[in-house]
PAZAPA-4460 file (N, C-alpha, C; in steps of 0.05 Angstrom, whole numbers, plus 32768, in hexadecimal, padded with zeros to 4 digits):
% residues 289
    n_x    n_y    n_z   ca_x   ca_y   ca_z    c_x    c_y    c_z   seq   type   mol
   80B2   808C   7E72   809A   8077   7E76   8098   8066   7E90     1      M     A
   8087   8065   7E9F   8088   8057   7EB8   8088   803B   7EB0     2      P     A
   8094   8027   7EBE   8093   800B   7EB6   8076   8002   7EBE     3      I     A
   806C   7FEC   7EAC   8056   7FDE   7EAF   8056   7FD3   7ECD     4      P     A
   8043   7FD9   7EDE   8047   7FD1   7EF8   802A   7FD1   7F08     5      T     A
   802C   7FCD   7F1D   800F   7FC9   7F2D   801A   7FC9   7F4F     6      S     A
   8005   7FC7   7F5E   8009   7FD0   7F7B   8020   7FC2   7F7F     7      T     A
   8028   7FAB   7F79   803D   7F95   7F84   8050   7F8E   7F6C     8      I     A
   806A   7F91   7F78   807F   7F82   7F5F   8084   7F67   7F67     9      I     A
   8085   7F54   7F56   808D   7F37   7F57   80A9   7F36   7F5A    10      A     A
   80B2   7F2B   7F71   80CF   7F28   7F76   80D6   7F0B   7F70    11      G     A
   80EE   7F05   7F59   80F6   7EED   7F59   8107   7EDD   7F60    12      T     A
   8114   7EE8   7F74   812C   7EE3   7F85   8128   7EC6   7F8C    13      M     A
   8111   7EBE   7F96   8110   7E9D   7FA3   80FF   7E91   7F8C    14      N     A
   80FF   7E92   7F74   80F5   7E83   7F61   8105   7E6F   7F58    15      W     A
   811D   7E73   7F57   8134   7E5E   7F4D   8145   7E53   7F64    16      G     A
   815F   7E51   7F5B   816D   7E44   7F6C   8170   7E4A   7F8A    17      D     A
   816B   7E65   7F90   816B   7E6D   7FA9   8151   7E68   7FB8    18      W     A
   8141   7E59   7FAA   8126   7E59   7FB8   8119   7E3E   7FB3    19      G     A
   8106   7E40   7FA3   80F4   7E28   7FA0   80FD   7E17   7F85    20      K     A
   8114   7E23   7F76   811C   7E10   7F60   810B   7E0B   7F4B    21      K     A
   80F5   7E19   7F45   80DD   7E15   7F32   80E8   7E0E   7F17    22      Y     A
   80DF   7DFD   7F10   80E5   7DF8   7EF2   80CF   7E08   7EDC    23      N     A
   80D4   7E0A   7EC1   80CE   7E1D   7EB1   80AA   7E1C   7EB1    24      T     A
   80A0   7E06   7EB9   8082   7E0A   7EB7   807D   7E15   7ED0    25      A     A
   8088   7E13   7EE5   8082   7E1D   7F01   8083   7E3C   7EFE    26      A     A
   809A   7E40   7EEE   809D   7E5F   7EEC   8089   7E6D   7EDE    27      I     A
   807E   7E61   7ECA   806B   7E6A   7EB6   8052   7E6E   7EC3    28      Q     A
   804B   7E5B   7ED8   8036   7E5B   7EE9   8037   7E72   7F00    29      N     A
   804C   7E79   7F05   8050   7E98   7F18   804E   7EAB   7F08    30      L     A
   805A   7EAD   7EF0   8053   7EC5   7ED8   8039   7EC5   7ED4    31      I     A
   8028   7EB2   7ECD   8013   7EB5   7EC2   7FFE   7EBC   7EDC    32      E     A
   8002   7EB4   7EF4   7FF2   7EBD   7F0C   7FF9   7EDB   7F13    33      T     A
   8011   7EE2   7F0D   8016   7EFC   7F13   8006   7F0B   7F00    34      C     A
   8007   7F0B   7EE9   7FFE   7F19   7ED4   7FDB   7F15   7ED8    35      L     A
   7FCF   7F03   7EE2   7FB4   7F00   7EE3   7FAC   7F11   7EFA    36      S     A
   7FBC   7F13   7F0F   7FB8   7F25   7F22   7FC0   7F45   7F20    37      E     A
   7FC4   7F4D   7F05   7FCD   7F66   7EFC   7FEA   7F6F   7F0B    38      K     A
   7FFA   7F5A   7F0D   8014   7F5E   7F16   8028   7F5F   7F01    39      I     A
   8037   7F6E   7EF3   8043   7F72   7EDC   805D   7F79   7EDB    40      Y     A
   8068   7F7F   7EF8   8087   7F81   7EF7   8093   7F6B   7F07    41      A     A
   80AB   7F65   7EFB   80B7   7F52   7F0A   80D7   7F59   7F10    42      F     A
   80DF   7F5A   7F29   80F9   7F61   7F31   810D   7F44   7F34    43      D     A
   8123   7F4F   7F28   813D   7F3B   7F23   8154   7F48   7F2F    44      H     A
   8168   7F33   7F2A   8188   7F3D   7F2F   8195   7F2D   7F24    45      A     A
   81AB   7F33   7F18   81BC   7F23   7F09   81C7   7F0E   7F1D    46      D     A
   81CC   7F0E   7F33   81D9   7EF9   7F48   81C2   7EE6   7F50    47      I     A
   81AA   7EEC   7F4F   8195   7EDB   7F5B   8195   7EC1   7F4F    48      Y     A
   8195   7EAF   7F62   8196   7E90   7F5E   81B4   7E87   7F50    49      G     A
   81C7   7E99   7F5A   81E7   7E97   7F53   81E9   7E9C   7F3E    50      G     A
   81DB   7EAE   7F30   81DD   7EBB   7F11   81CE   7EA6   7F01    51      Y     A
   81B5   7E99   7F08   81A7   7E83   7EFA   818A   7E8A   7EF9    52      T     A
   817F   7E9E   7F0A   8164   7EA1   7F05   8159   7EB3   7EEE    53      T     A
   816A   7EC5   7EEA   815D   7ED4   7ED3   815A   7EC1   7EB9    54      E     A
   816C   7EB2   7EB8   816C   7E9E   7EA1   8156   7E8B   7E9D    55      A     A
   8155   7E84   7EB9   813A   7E70   7EBE   811F   7E80   7EBA    56      D     A
   811C   7E95   7EBD   8106   7EA7   7EBD   8102   7EAF   7E9D    57      F     A
   8116   7EB2   7E94   8118   7EBD   7E75   810F   7EA4   7E61    58      G     A
   8117   7E8F   7E6D   810F   7E73   7E5E   80F4   7E73   7E5B    59      K     A
   80E7   7E75   7E75   80C9   7E73   7E79   80BA   7E8B   7E6D    60      A     A
   80C7   7EA2   7E6F   80B7   7EB3   7E62   80B6   7EB5   7E46    61      W     A
   80CA   7EAC   7E3A   80CE   7EAA   7E1C   80BE   7E97   7E10    62      A     A
   80B5   7E7F   7E1C   80A7   7E6E   7E11   808C   7E77   7E10    63      E     A
   807E   7E85   7E29   8067   7E8E   7E2B   805D   7EA2   7E0E    64      M     A
   8072   7EAE   7E06   806B   7EBF   7DF2   8056   7ED6   7DF8    65      K     A
   805E   7EE1   7E10   8044   7EF9   7E14   8052   7F13   7E0C    66      L     A
   8041   7F29   7E12   8047   7F44   7E05   805B   7F4E   7E1A    67      D     A
   8072   7F51   7E0D   808D   7F5E   7E1F   8080   7F7B   7E28    68      R     A
   8078   7F8C   7E1C   806D   7FA9   7E25   8054   7FA7   7E39    69      E     A
   804C   7F92   7E3D   803A   7F92   7E55   8046   7F87   7E71    70      Q     A
   8061   7F88   7E6F   806F   7F7F   7E8D   8085   7F8F   7E8C    71      V     A
   8093   7F94   7EA6   80A7   7FA1   7EAE   80C1   7F8D   7EBB    72      G     A
   80D8   7F8C   7EAC   80EA   7F7E   7EB9   80FF   7F96   7EC5    73      F     A
   8100   7F8E   7EE0   8113   7F9A   7EF0   812C   7F87   7EFC    74      I     A
   8144   7F92   7EF2   815E   7F81   7EFD   8172   7F94   7F0A    75      T     A
   8185   7F86   7F16   8197   7F91   7F29   81B7   7F89   7F1E    76      K     A
   81C8   7F97   7F21   81EA   7F8F   7F19   81FB   7F9D   7F2D    77      C     A
   8211   7F97   7F2E   8225   7FA3   7F3C   8233   7F8D   7F52    78      G     A
   8223   7F7A   7F5D   822A   7F6A   7F71   823A   7F52   7F5C    79      I     A
   8255   7F4B   7F65   825F   7F33   7F5D   8265   7F23   7F75    80      K     A
   8255   7F07   7F73   8255   7EF4   7F88   825F   7EDE   7F83    81      M     A
   8271   7ED5   7F98   827C   7EB9   7F95   8265   7EA2   7F8D    82      I     A
   826B   7E96   7F76   8259   7E82   7F6A   8267   7E6F   7F59    83      S     A
   825C   7E56   7F57   825F   7E44   7F41   825F   7E50   7F29    84      D     A
   8251   7E64   7F24   8251   7E6D   7F08   8260   7E86   7F02    85      N     A
   826F   7E8D   7F18   827F   7EA8   7F10   829D   7E9F   7F20    86      R     A
   82B3   7EA9   7F18   82CC   7EA6   7F20   82D9   7EBD   7F2F    87      N     A
   82CA   7EC3   7F45   82CF   7EDD   7F57   82DA   7ED0   7F71    88      Y     A
   82F1   7ED8   7F7D   82FB   7ECE   7F97   82F3   7ED7   7FAE    89      S     A
   82DF   7EEC   7FAF   82D4   7EFB   7FC2   82BA   7F11   7FBA    90      I     A
   82A6   7F10   7FCC   8293   7F21   7FC0   8298   7F3B   7FC2    91      K     A
   8291   7F4A   7FAD   829A   7F69   7FA5   827F   7F74   7F99    92      H     A
   8289   7F8E   7F97   8279   7F9F   7F80   8289   7FAA   7F69    93      Y     A
   8278   7FA7   7F51   828E   7FB1   7F3A   8275   7FC8   7F2C    94      D     A
   827E   7FDE   7F2B   826E   7FF3   7F18   827B   8000   7F06    95      Y     A
   828F   7FEF   7EFB   829C   7FF9   7EE2   828A   7FFB   7ECB    96      S     A
   828E   8011   7EB7   827C   800E   7EA1   827C   7FF1   7E90    97      K     A
   8290   7FE4   7E93   8292   7FD5   7E80   827E   7FBB   7E91    98      E     A
   8283   7FBA   7EAB   8271   7FA5   7EB8   8252   7FAA   7EB9    99      H     A
   824B   7FC5   7EBF   822E   7FCB   7EBA   8220   7FC6   7E9F   100      I     A
   8233   7FD1   7E88   8226   7FC5   7E70   8228   7FA6   7E69   101      I     A
   823B   7F9C   7E70   823B   7F7C   7E6D   8224   7F6F   7E81   102      S     A
   8222   7F7A   7E96   820F   7F6D   7EA6   81F0   7F6F   7E9C   103      S     A
   81EA   7F85   7E8D   81CE   7F89   7E85   81CF   7F79   7E6A   104      V     A
   81E6   7F78   7E5D   81E3   7F67   7E43   81DE   7F4C   7E46   105      E     A
   81E9   7F42   7E60   81E9   7F2A   7E67   81C9   7F21   7E71   106      N     A
   81BE   7F34   7E84   81A1   7F39   7E87   8190   7F36   7E72   107      S     A
   8192   7F44   7E5E   8184   7F42   7E48   8184   7F28   7E38   108      L     A
   819E   7F1D   7E37   819E   7EFF   7E2B   8189   7EEF   7E41   109      R     A
   8191   7EF1   7E58   8184   7EDD   7E6B   8166   7EDF   7E6E   110      N     A
   815A   7EF8   7E6A   8141   7EFD   7E6B   8136   7EFC   7E56   111      L     A
   8143   7EF7   7E40   8139   7EF8   7E23   8123   7F0B   7E1A   112      Q     A
   8135   7F21   7E20   8123   7F3F   7E17   8137   7F50   7E0D   113      T     A
   8129   7F63   7E00   813D   7F75   7DF0   8142   7F92   7E04   114      D     A
   8133   7F93   7E18   8139   7FAA   7E2D   8131   7FA4   7E48   115      Y     A
   813B   7FB2   7E5C   8136   7FAF   7E73   8127   7FCB   7E7D   116      I     A
   8110   7FC7   7E87   8101   7FE0   7E94   810D   7FEE   7EA7   117      D     A
   811E   7FE0   7EBA   8127   7FF0   7ED0   813E   7FE1   7ED8   118      V     A
   815A   7FF0   7ED7   8175   7FE7   7EDB   8179   7FF3   7EF7   119      L     A
   817C   7FE2   7F0D   8184   7FE8   7F29   81A4   7FE3   7F2F   120      L     A
   81B3   7FF8   7F3D   81CC   7FF4   7F46   81C8   7FE1   7F60   121      L     A
   81D1   7FCB   7F64   81C7   7FBA   7F7C   81D1   7FC1   7F9A   122      H     A
   81E3   7FCB   7F9B   81F1   7FD5   7FB5   8205   7FED   7FB2   123      R     A
   8206   7FFF   7FC2   8216   8018   7FBF   8232   800D   7FC3   124      P     A
   824A   8014   7FB7   8262   800B   7FBA   8273   8024   7FC2   125      S     A
   828C   8023   7FD6   8295   803D   7FDA   82A9   8048   7FC1   126      P     A
   82AA   8032   7FB2   82BD   8035   7F99   82AE   803F   7F81   127      L     A
   8295   8042   7F85   8284   8049   7F6B   8289   8063   7F61   128      L     A
   8292   806B   7F47   8295   807D   7F36   827E   8088   7F29   129      Q     A
   8271   809D   7F30   8257   80A5   7F28   8257   80AD   7F0A   130      T     A
   826F   80BC   7F01   8272   80C2   7EE5   8272   80A8   7ED3   131      E     A
   8282   8092   7EDD   8284   807C   7ECF   8269   806C   7ECC   132      V     A
   8256   806E   7EE3   8238   805F   7EE5   822D   8071   7ECC   133      V     A
   822A   808A   7ECE   8222   80A0   7EBF   8223   8096   7EA1   134      A     A
   823C   808F   7E99   8245   808A   7E83   8234   806D   7E75   135      E     A
   8237   8061   7E85   822A   8043   7E80   820D   8048   7E7D   136      A     A
   8201   8054   7E91   81E3   8054   7E8E   81D9   8067   7E75   137      I     A
   81E8   8077   7E6D   81E2   808B   7E56   81E6   8077   7E3D   138      S     A
   81FA   806A   7E3B   81FF   8059   7E26   81EA   8041   7E21   139      E     A
   81E1   8034   7E3D   81CB   8022   7E3C   81AF   802C   7E36   140      L     A
   81AA   8044   7E3C   8192   8054   7E34   818E   805B   7E19   141      K     A
   81A7   8065   7E0B   81A3   806C   7DF0   81A5   8051   7DDE   142      I     A
   81B2   803B   7DE4   81B0   8027   7DD9   8192   8017   7DDC   143      S     A
   8183   8020   7DEF   8167   8016   7DF4   8168   7FFF   7E01   144      G     A
   8181   7FF5   7E11   8185   7FDF   7E22   8175   7FDF   7E3C   145      K     A
   8174   7FF9   7E49   8162   8002   7E5D   8156   8017   7E5B   146      I     A
   8140   8017   7E67   812B   802C   7E66   812C   8040   7E7B   147      V     A
   812E   8031   7E98   8132   8043   7EB0   8149   803C   7EBE   148      H     A
   8158   804B   7ECE   8169   8046   7EE0   8165   804C   7EFD   149      F     A
   816D   803F   7F0E   816C   8042   7F2B   817D   8033   7F3D   150      G     A
   8178   8034   7F55   818B   802D   7F66   8180   8018   7F7A   151      L     A
   818F   800A   7F8E   8186   7FF5   7FA1   8195   7FF8   7FB9   152      S     A
   8187   8006   7FCF   8196   8004   7FE5   81AC   801B   7FEC   153      N     A
   81A3   8032   7FD8   81B5   804E   7FDC   81A7   805B   7FEB   154      F     A
   81BA   806B   7FFE   81AE   807F   800E   81AB   8098   7FFE   155      T     A
   819A   80AE   8009   819B   80C6   7FFD   81B3   80D6   7FF6   156      P     A
   81CA   80D4   8003   81E6   80E5   7FFF   81EB   80D2   7FE6   157      S     A
   81EF   80B4   7FEA   81F6   80A5   7FD1   81EE   80AC   7FBD   158      Q     A
   81D1   80AE   7FBD   81BD   80B4   7F9F   81C5   80D2   7F98   159      T     A
   81CA   80E2   7FA7   81D3   80FE   7F9C   81EB   80FE   7F91   160      D     A
   8201   80EA   7F95   8217   80ED   7F82   820E   80DF   7F68   161      L     A
   81FD   80CD   7F69   81F4   80C1   7F4D   81E6   80D3   7F3D   162      I     A
   81D4   80E2   7F4A   81C3   80F6   7F3D   81CE   810D   7F33   163      R     A
   81EC   8110   7F38   81FB   8126   7F33   8200   8122   7F13   164      K     A
   8202   810C   7F0C   820D   8108   7EEC   81F1   80F4   7EE0   165      Y     A
   81DF   80EA   7EED   81C9   80DD   7EDA   81AD   80DD   7EEF   166      T     A
   8199   80DB   7EDF   817D   80DA   7EF0   817B   80C1   7EFC   167      A     A
   8168   80BD   7F1A   816B   80A8   7F26   814C   80A5   7F24   168      V     A
   813E   8091   7F1B   811F   808E   7F1E   8115   807F   7F30   169      T     A
   8124   806A   7F3A   811A   8055   7F50   8133   8053   7F66   170      Y     A
   8127   804B   7F7D   813D   803F   7F90   812C   8027   7FA1   171      N     A
   8134   8012   7F9E   812E   7FF9   7FAB   813C   7FFA   7FC6   172      Q     A
   812C   7FFF   7FDF   8134   7FFB   7FF8   8127   7FE7   8006   173      I     A
   8133   7FDF   8020   8123   7FD3   8033   8116   7FE2   8044   174      Q     A
   80F5   7FDA   8044   80E8   7FE9   8053   80D1   7FD7   805B   175      F     A
   80C3   7FD8   8073   80B2   7FC5   807B   80A7   7FCD   809B   176      S     A
   8095   7FC5   80A2   8088   7FCB   80C0   8097   7FC6   80D2   177      A     A
   80B0   7FB7   80CE   80C6   7FB1   80DE   80E2   7FBB   80DC   178      T     A
   80DF   7FCA   80BF   80F9   7FD7   80B9   80F2   7FF6   80B3   179      H     A
   80F1   8005   80C4   80E4   8020   80C2   80F7   8034   80BC   180      L     A
   8112   802E   80BB   8124   8042   80B8   8124   8059   80A4   181      D     A
   8117   804B   8086   8116   8060   8074   8100   8078   8075   182      P     A
   80EC   8072   8086   80D1   8080   808A   80E1   8097   80A2   183      M     A
   80F3   8092   80B2   80F7   80A1   80C9   8115   80AE   80C1   184      L     A
   8125   80A5   80B0   813F   80B5   80AD   8144   80C9   8095   185      N     A
   812D   80C5   8085   8129   80DA   806B   812D   80CE   8051   186      G     A
   8130   80B3   8051   8135   80A7   8037   811D   80AD   8025   187      E     A
   8105   80A1   8034   80F0   80A6   8022   80E3   80C4   801F   188      L     A
   80EE   80D8   8034   80E6   80F5   802C   80F9   80FB   8015   189      D     A
   8110   80F3   8013   8122   80F8   8000   8115   80F0   7FE2   190      Y     A
   8111   80DC   7FE3   8106   80D0   7FC8   80EB   80DC   7FC1   191      M     A
   80DA   80E5   7FD2   80C4   80F9   7FC8   80CC   810C   7FC1   192      Q     A
   80DE   811C   7FD1   80E7   8137   7FC5   80F3   8133   7FA9   193      L     A
   8100   8120   7F9D   810F   811F   7F86   8101   810D   7F6F   194      H     A
   80E9   8104   7F7B   80D7   80F3   7F62   80E3   80DA   7F59   195      G     A
   80F3   80D1   7F73   80FA   80B1   7F71   80E8   809D   7F7F   196      I     A
   80E1   808B   7F69   80CD   8077   7F73   80D5   8064   7F82   197      K     A
   80CD   8060   7F9B   80DC   804C   7FA8   80D1   8030   7FA7   198      P     A
   80E1   801C   7FA4   80D6   7FFF   7FAC   80E1   7FF5   7FC7   199      M     A
   80CE   7FE2   7FD0   80DA   7FD1   7FEB   80DE   7FB7   7FE7   200      A     A
   80F7   7FB1   7FF5   80F7   7F93   7FF2   80F6   7F8C   800E   201      W     A
   80ED   7F71   8010   80E6   7F64   802C   80D2   7F77   8038   202      N     A
   80BD   7F7A   802A   80AA   7F8D   8036   8096   7F82   804D   203      P     A
   809B   7F68   8051   808D   7F5B   8067   80A1   7F59   8080   204      L     A
   80B8   7F62   807C   80CD   7F67   8092   80D1   7F4C   80A0   205      G     A
   80D5   7F4D   80BC   80DB   7F37   80D0   80C3   7F2A   80D5   206      A     A
   80AD   7F35   80CF   8093   7F27   80DC   808C   7F09   80D9   207      F     A
   8098   7F01   80C5   8095   7EE0   80C7   80AE   7ED6   80C9   208      Y     A
   80C5   7EE0   80CC   80DB   7ED5   80D0   80E7   7ED5   80E7   209      K     A
   80E2   7EE6   80FB   80EC   7EE7   8114   80D6   7EE8   812D   210      E     A
   80DA   7EDB   8143   80CC   7EE0   8156   80D9   7EED   816E   211      A     A
   80D9   7F05   8168   80E3   7F19   8179   80D1   7F2C   8188   212      I     A
   80D2   7F3B   8197   80BE   7F4D   81A6   80AF   7F5E   8196   213      P     A
   80BF   7F6C   8181   80B0   7F77   816E   809D   7F6A   815B   214      Q     A
   80A1   7F50   814F   808F   7F42   8140   807C   7F37   8151   215      T     A
   807F   7F31   816B   806A   7F26   817B   8055   7F35   8181   216      I     A
   805C   7F57   8184   804A   7F6A   8186   8036   7F6C   816E   217      R     A
   8049   7F6D   8155   8038   7F6E   813F   8024   7F5C   8136   218      L     A
   8031   7F3E   813F   801C   7F28   8138   7FFF   7F2D   814C   219      K     A
   8003   7F37   8164   7FEA   7F3A   8175   7FD6   7F50   8165   220      E     A
   7FE2   7F64   815E   7FD5   7F78   8150   7FC7   7F73   8130   221      L     A
   7FD9   7F61   8127   7FD0   7F5C   8108   7FBA   7F4A   8107   222      L     A
   7FB9   7F36   8120   7FA6   7F20   8122   7F8E   7F31   8122   223      K     A
   7F8C   7F4B   8135   7F74   7F57   8138   7F69   7F65   811B   224      K     A
   7F80   7F6E   810E   7F76   7F81   80FB   7F6F   7F6C   80E0   225      L     A
   7F79   7F50   80E1   7F73   7F41   80CE   7F59   7F3C   80D1   226      A     A
   7F4B   7F36   80EB   7F2E   7F37   80ED   7F1D   7F49   80E6   227      L     A
   7F27   7F64   80E8   7F18   7F7A   80E6   7F18   7F81   80C9   228      K     A
   7F2D   7F7C   80B7   7F2C   7F81   809C   7F27   7F67   808C   229      Y     A
   7F25   7F4F   8097   7F1F   7F38   8088   7F35   7F36   8077   230      N     A
   7F4F   7F39   807B   7F65   7F38   806A   7F7A   7F2E   8077   231      L     A
   7F8E   7F1B   806E   7FA5   7F0C   8078   7FB8   7F21   8082   232      P     A
   7FC9   7F19   8093   7FDB   7F2D   80A2   7FEF   7F37   808A   233      E     A
   7FFA   7F23   807B   8009   7F2E   8068   8004   7F43   8057   234      D     A
   7FE8   7F44   804A   7FDB   7F59   803B   7FDD   7F70   804E   235      L     A
   7FD7   7F72   8065   7FD6   7F86   8077   7FF1   7F97   807C   236      L     A
   8004   7F82   807F   8022   7F90   807D   8028   7FA0   8063   237      L     A
   801F   7F94   804C   8027   7F9F   8035   8013   7FBA   8030   238      L     A
   7FFD   7FB9   8038   7FEB   7FCE   803B   7FF5   7FE6   8049   239      A     A
   8005   7FE0   8062   8016   7FF4   8072   8027   7FFF   8067   240      W     A
   8038   7FF1   8052   804D   7FFB   8042   803D   800D   802C   241      V     A
   802B   8005   8022   801E   8013   800A   8011   802D   8010   242      L     A
   800C   8030   802A   7FF6   8049   8035   8010   8066   8037   243      K     A
   802C   8061   8037   803D   8071   8035   803C   8085   801C   244      H     A
   803A   809E   8022   803C   80AE   8006   8050   80B1   7FF6   245      P     A
   8066   809F   7FFE   8079   80A1   7FE3   8073   808D   7FCF   246      A     A
   8059   807D   7FD3   8051   806E   7FBD   8067   8056   7FB9   247      Q     A
   8067   8048   7FCF   8081   8031   7FCD   8073   8019   7FC1   248      I     A
   8085   800A   7FAD   807B   7FF3   7FA2   808A   7FDE   7FB0   249      K     A
   807A   7FCB   7FC2   8083   7FB6   7FCB   8090   7F99   7FBB   250      P     A
   80AB   7F93   7FBB   80B0   7F83   7FAE   80AA   7F61   7FBB   251      V     A
   8099   7F5B   7FB5   808F   7F40   7FC5   809E   7F27   7FBA   252      V     A
   80AB   7F19   7FC4   80BA   7F05   7FBD   80A8   7EE4   7FC3   253      G     A
   8094   7EE6   7FC5   8082   7ECD   7FCC   8088   7EBB   7FB2   254      T     A
   808A   7EA1   7FB8   8088   7E8A   7FA1   8071   7E7C   7FA0   255      T     A
   8057   7E8B   7FB1   8040   7E78   7FB2   802F   7E82   7FA3   256      S     A
   8020   7E76   7F8C   800C   7E7C   7F7F   7FF5   7E86   7F8A   257      V     A
   7FED   7E75   7FA3   7FD9   7E7D   7FB2   7FD5   7E99   7FC0   258      E     A
   7FF1   7EA4   7FC7   7FF6   7EBB   7FD3   7FF5   7ED2   7FBD   259      R     A
   8000   7ECC   7FA8   7FFC   7EE0   7F90   7FDE   7EE5   7F88   260      I     A
   7FCC   7ED1   7F89   7FB3   7ED8   7F86   7FA8   7EE4   7F9B   261      K     A
   7FAC   7EEC   7FB2   7FA2   7EFB   7FC2   7FAC   7F1A   7FC3   262      T     A
   7FC0   7F1D   7FB1   7FCB   7F3C   7FB4   7FB4   7F53   7FA4   263      F     A
   7F9E   7F44   7F94   7F8B   7F55   7F88   7F7A   7F5F   7FA0   264      H     A
   7F7A   7F56   7FB6   7F67   7F67   7FCB   7F7A   7F7D   7FD6   265      K     A
   7F8C   7F80   7FCF   7F98   7FA0   7FD6   7F90   7FB7   7FC5   266      L     A
   7F8A   7FAE   7FAE   7F7C   7FC3   7F9C   7F6A   7FD2   7FA9   267      N     A
   7F6A   7FEB   7FAA   7F58   7FFC   7FB6   7F55   7FFE   7FD5   268      G     A
   7F68   7FE9   7FE3   7F5F   7FE7   7FFD   7F74   7FFD   800E   269      F     A
   7F6B   8008   801F   7F80   8015   8030   7F7C   8016   8052   270      E     A
   7F8C   800D   8062   7F8F   800F   807A   7F88   802A   808A   271      L     A
   7F73   8029   809A   7F66   8040   80AC   7F80   804D   80B9   272      E     A
   7F80   8069   80BB   7F96   8079   80C9   7FA0   806B   80E3   273      L     A
   7F8E   8065   80F3   7F95   8061   810D   7F9E   8042   8109   274      E     A
   7F9A   8032   80FC   7FA7   8018   80FA   7FC5   8016   80EF   275      D     A
   7FC7   802A   80DB   7FE4   802F   80D2   7FF6   8038   80E6   276      W     A
   7FE8   804C   80F7   7FFA   8052   8110   7FFD   8039   8127   277      F     A
   7FE8   802F   8124   7FE9   8018   8137   8003   8003   812F   278      A     A
   8003   7FFC   8117   801A   7FEC   810F   8033   7FF9   8118   279      I     A
   8036   8014   810F   804F   801F   8117   8053   801C   8132   280      W     A
   8042   8026   8145   8043   8025   8163   804C   800B   8169   281      T     A
   8045   7FF1   8162   8047   7FD7   816C   8065   7FD3   8160   282      E     A
   806D   7FDB   814E   8087   7FD6   8140   809C   7FDD   8151   283      S     A
   809A   7FF6   815B   80AB   8004   816B   80AD   7FFE   818B   284      I     A
   8093   7FF0   8191   808F   7FEC   81AD   8087   8001   81C3   285      G     A
   8084   801B   81B9   807F   802F   81C8   806C   8045   81B8   286      T     A
   8064   805A   81C0   8057   806B   81B5   8066   8079   819F   287      K     A
   8057   8083   818A   806B   8093   8175   8073   80AA   8183   288      I     A
   808B   80B0   8173   8097   80CA   817E   8085   80E4   817F   289      P     A
***
């Protein structure tokens, strides 16, 4: 069963201590706004906010007393980072059976829910043992603690290692008009071939973050396209991602209620073919191959 979702997935990384430090009421306002805009999936990770954001979200969610089956909770595990809330001496990855299961159980407590819709392994580790991961995922599925399993930032060959022992339904990767690699190196082809649903983190890429030749070129083009379509530049960049036939779901980490209220404009919208290729062309700064 697919997770309840929509065109956009709401990324929560910056809702808590790593970003706006929103209180319970502000988080509830963000959740309500997402739901009103038919955004039903919320992306988490155990480490967000130094291991605090899941619990902040969960407290806000529990007080709202809404229908859990109408939303999808995504979370990630595997990174152990230095934090005031953890006694680790160095950042590292842990994909032992015990850690995967305990991470999920901790996320369930933090999010105040009985199940996780999608569990993702956050980053690939050279020491990952696929049989061990498969055992953990099998137990978690049988117990009903997770529904779907996937990966985050895994290459096709790394995914194949996992798929040898357990099904992979999702992979969350970096993809945007300024980060084109997955479209060109076979990653998105691989996911389409094997029925793996891609999510894209940082789907706006470097557009608003860096003043480099690539983004300068794109900004000149996007100004024209914004006038043509009467849409803001960020929505056009998301529309560029959405047009790919892999049916990528952008994970948008905005903390702005006003921006969330614009996302419905993407429903039914599609960039014209030549404009999609124009964005690719300006991104690479030359004619496409």
